[in-house]
DOVEX-652321 format. One record per residue (C-alpha): residue number from 0; residue in one letter; x, y, z. Coordinates in steps of 0.5 Angstrom, whole numbers, plus 500, padded with zeros to 3 digits. Example, Ala and Ser with C-alpha at 12.3 -4.5 7.8 and 13.67 -1.06 7.14 Angstrom:
PT  seq  type   px   py   pz
PT    0     a  525  491  516
PT    1     s  527  498  514
This chain:
PT  seq  type   px   py   pz
PT    0     x  500  500  500
PT    1     x  506  505  502
PT    2     x  509  503  495
PT    3     x  503  505  491
PT    4     x  502  512  495
PT    5     x  510  513  493
PT    6     x  508  512  486
PT    7     x  502  517  486
PT    8     x  506  522  489
PT    9     x  512  521  484
PT   10     x  508  522  478
PT   11     x  504  528  481
PT   12     x  511  531  483
PT   13     x  514  530  476
PT   14     x  507  533  473
PT   15     x  508  539  477
PT   16     x  515  540  475
PT   17     x  514  539  468
PT   18     x  508  545  468
PT   19     x  513  549  472
PT   20     x  519  549  467
PT   21     x  515  549  461
PT   22     x  511  556  461
PT   23     x  507  560  456
PT   24     x  512  565  455
PT   25     x  508  571  458
PT   26     x  512  576  461
PT   27     x  509  582  465
PT   28     x  511  589  462
PT   29     x  516  593  466
PT   30     x  513  599  467
PT   31     x  518  602  472
PT   32     x  523  603  466
PT   33     x  521  609  462
PT   34     x  525  608  455
PT   35     x  524  615  453
PT   36     x  524  622  454
PT   37     x  519  628  452
PT   38     x  522  634  449
PT   39     x  516  638  447
PT   40     x  509  638  450
PT   41     x  504  642  446
PT   42     x  497  642  449
PT   43     x  490  644  447
PT   44     x  484  645  451
PT   45     x  483  646  459
PT   46     x  489  650  461
PT   47     x  489  648  468
PT   48     x  488  640  467
PT   49     x  493  641  461
PT   50     x  498  644  466
PT   51     x  498  639  471
PT   52     x  498  633  466
PT   53     x  504  637  463
PT   54     x  508  637  469
PT   55     x  507  630  471
PT   56     x  509  627  465
PT   57     x  515  631  465
PT   58     x  517  629  472
PT   59     x  515  622  471
PT   60     x  519  621  464
PT   61     x  527  620  464
PT   62     x  530  626  461
PT   63     x  537  622  460
PT   64     x  534  617  454
PT   65     x  536  618  447
PT   66     x  529  616  445
PT   67     x  526  623  445
PT   68     x  518  624  443
PT   69     x  514  630  441
PT   70     x  507  630  445
PT   71     x  501  633  443
PT   72     x  495  633  448
PT   73     x  488  635  446
PT   74     x  484  635  453
PT   75     x  476  636  454
PT   76     x  473  636  461
PT   77     x  466  635  461
PT   78     x  462  636  467
PT   79     x  455  633  468
PT   80     x  450  633  473
PT   81     x  450  626  476
PT   82     x  445  626  482
PT   83     x  439  631  484
PT   84     x  434  631  490
PT   85     x  427  631  490
PT   86     x  427  639  490
PT   87     x  431  639  484
PT   88     x  437  641  487
PT   89     x  444  638  484
PT   90     x  447  634  489
PT   91     x  453  630  485
PT   92     x  457  632  479
PT   93     x  460  627  474
PT   94     x  467  630  471
PT   95     x  470  626  465
PT   96     x  477  628  462
PT   97     x  478  625  455
PT   98     x  485  626  453
PT   99     x  487  625  445
PT  100     x  495  624  445
PT  101     x  499  624  439
PT  102     x  506  623  439
PT  103     x  512  622  434
PT  104     x  519  621  435
PT  105     x  524  626  433
PT  106     x  526  622  427
PT  107     x  519  620  425
PT  108     x  515  623  420
PT  109     x  509  618  422
PT  110     x  504  621  428
PT  111     x  501  615  433
PT  112     x  495  617  437
PT  113     x  491  614  442
PT  114     x  485  616  447
PT  115     x  485  616  455
PT  116     x  479  617  458
PT  117     x  477  617  466
PT  118     x  471  619  470
PT  119     x  469  621  477
PT  120     x  464  624  481
PT  121     x  464  629  487
PT  122     x  459  632  492
PT  123     x  456  639  492
PT  124     x  457  642  498
PT  125     x  453  647  502
PT  126     x  458  653  500
PT  127     x  461  654  493
PT  128     x  468  654  495
PT  129     x  468  647  498
PT  130     x  464  645  492
PT  131     x  470  648  488
PT  132     x  475  644  493
PT  133     x  472  638  491
PT  134     x  472  639  484
PT  135     x  480  640  484
PT  136     x  481  634  489
PT  137     x  478  630  484
PT  138     x  481  633  478
PT  139     x  488  631  481
PT  140     x  486  624  482
PT  141     x  484  623  475
PT  142     x  490  627  472
PT  143     x  494  622  476
PT  144     x  490  616  473
PT  145     x  491  619  466
PT  146     x  498  620  467
PT  147     x  500  613  469
PT  148     x  496  611  463
PT  149     x  499  616  458
PT  150     x  506  613  460
PT  151     x  504  606  460
PT  152     x  501  607  453
PT  153     x  507  611  450
PT  154     x  512  606  453
PT  155     x  508  600  449
PT  156     x  507  604  443
PT  157     x  514  607  442
PT  158     x  517  600  442
PT  159     x  513  598  436
């Protein structure tokens, strides 16, 4: 009985070793290593959002890389009413940031492009100044998401 169990354990271990040695070749993209630098950023659209995106992009890219890009950003900020109460007073807004990114290398003539879109909502406060503060905080959060998506997309598409 003991020899029979050893055979099953040995077969199980051999199968386990086989599957661990033969992999499908899938690799997780290394997103921490940015292989480009941004030489120029041109912006169209909402000035405050573009300023924040531009600063974050320049801060998060490697300035010593030889692979330089020229990036054009077309930003649209859409604020919609998300929720009203029974008295028809606005209680929540939805904020949508849509960024069209065009880029090309310094030596490339062909432009590549992609879109990044993110959204969130914020509450309307009793005071208007607090509502504006809520909107600014949401914009900061959405800009961080957009910048990370732009950097990841530029790293992937720039390698092609």
